[in-house]
N, C-alpha and C positions, 0 to 999 in steps of 0.2 A: 611772695608765700603764699601759694594755694592751699587753702583748707574745700573741705568738703561740711556742708550743714545744708540744714533743709532749707529746702527755699522760698521768700519770703515775697508777699504780692509787687513789691519794686523790682523783683527777677522777671517778672512775667511774660514782659516783651523782649529780652535779651534770650530765655529763652525758645517762645519761640520762634523767633529770628534764627537760630541753631536748629534747630526742626525743619524748619521747610528749607533753609539751603541746602541741609544735608540728604533731606529725603529727595531733593530733586538733583545732586548728585548722586547720591548712593541708590536710589531707587527708578532708573529714566525709563529701564525696561514698560515699568506698569502701565504707562500711558506715550500714546504718540507724542502729546502737548503735556510734559511733568508739570510746568509750573501752574498752568490750570489745575491739570488735577490734584494739585497740591497744596494749592489756595484753597480750595475747596473743602480738600479735607481739615483744614486747619480752622476752618470755622465752627466743624464738629468737635476735635480735638480739647479734651480736657488734660490742661498740664498739673493742677496739684488738688487739695483738699479744699482749699479755699475759695477756687473756681462753682467746685457741687461737691460740699459738705458726705453728702449720705454714699460719697465712691467709697469714699475711704481710701481714697489717696496718699502717696507719700511721694515728695519729690523734692530727692537731695543735688545740690550744685556745686561742681567744684569750680572756685572763686578766687582771683585775688583781686584786683579793682573791675576785672569782667568776669562775665561767668563763661567757662572756657569748656564744660560740659554739665549734662547731667543725666539722671537715671532715674527712672516716673515706677513703683511698684505698688503692689495691693498685697499684704498681707493677710492671707487668708490660715484659714483653722490649721490646714498639716502644709502649707509650701507660699512661697512667696511668687507672686506672679509678674514678671518685667515685663511692664506694658513698651517701655521704651526708654534705649541709652544710646545720648549723640554725644558728638562732642565734634567741639570746634573744629578741629583738625584731628588727621589720622598719625595713630604713630607718634606717640607724646605721650602715652602712659596713660592719660587721660581717663578715659576707662576701664582700663585694670583696675585704678586705686576707688572707682566708682565703684565697680563689681565688689572689690573687697572691703567695703564699706558695707555693702550690703549683705552678705557671707557675715560680717564683724557683727554685725549689730543683730540679725536672727540666724545664730550658732544651731548648727543639725536640720535646717528646715530646707525643705528642697524645693530650687530655685525652676521656675518654666518659664518660658518665651518661646515668641513664633520670630521665622526670620522668612523675608523673602528666599525662594532656591536660587534665583536669578543673584543673588547678594552674595558672589561667593567671599569676597572679602568678610562679609559677617560672619557667615557661616565658618569658615575656616576659622577667624578669631574665637568664637564661643566655641569649636570642639580642641582649639589650643589652650583653653580656659576648664578644659574635661567637662563641656556637656558632650551628650550625647543627641542621638537623633531619635524621635521617638514616634514619631509619624509624620504624613505628607498631610496638608488638607488644603484645602482653598478659600483665601480671602475672601470675605465676602457675606451675600446673605445665606450660604450653604448650597447655592443650585450649583451642582458639578458642573461644569462647561469646559474641557479637553482643550478647545480652540484659545482658550485664556488663559493658556497655564503661565504667564507672567506674574497671576494672582496666585499663585502656589507659596504654601509655605511648608516649611520643616517647623514643628511642633519640639522643641529642644528641653532638656532637662539636665541637672546638675543636682548631684547631690554625693556631701562627703562621704558616704560609705560608696560609692560608685571610681570615687575619685584617687582612694587609698590605696 
């Protein structure tokens, strides 16, 4: 039986492996060498508050004997920002359960996240979960580069008042 709980230090390697494997799979379009690209990115990525306490990051895992998925969030004043939501496998309901956990944990708070435009599976999944697209923006340092369209993201929002 799977449960959702806060991430513990001993979960870190499994969470990183899910993030890396799924990033390569669903974000292949970001770079011509996705394995190298995501290997570099994982070194800078912080997965929990025990890695960087001042960031106030919360990570929940969906687990039984092993981690099946995770959601990494930051609780801001008026909203929750979802940094990552990854599951080991698609279409098993793990992501839905993690998202519902956050909605129940923080009732009434607006949720925000970014998703790559070319991640059609992700974009459609969030739209099915009643998120709306608020804007388009480029990943990275803010330099607008139309030639690198692969790094464009949708900023998406979920609000209980909009989904009723």
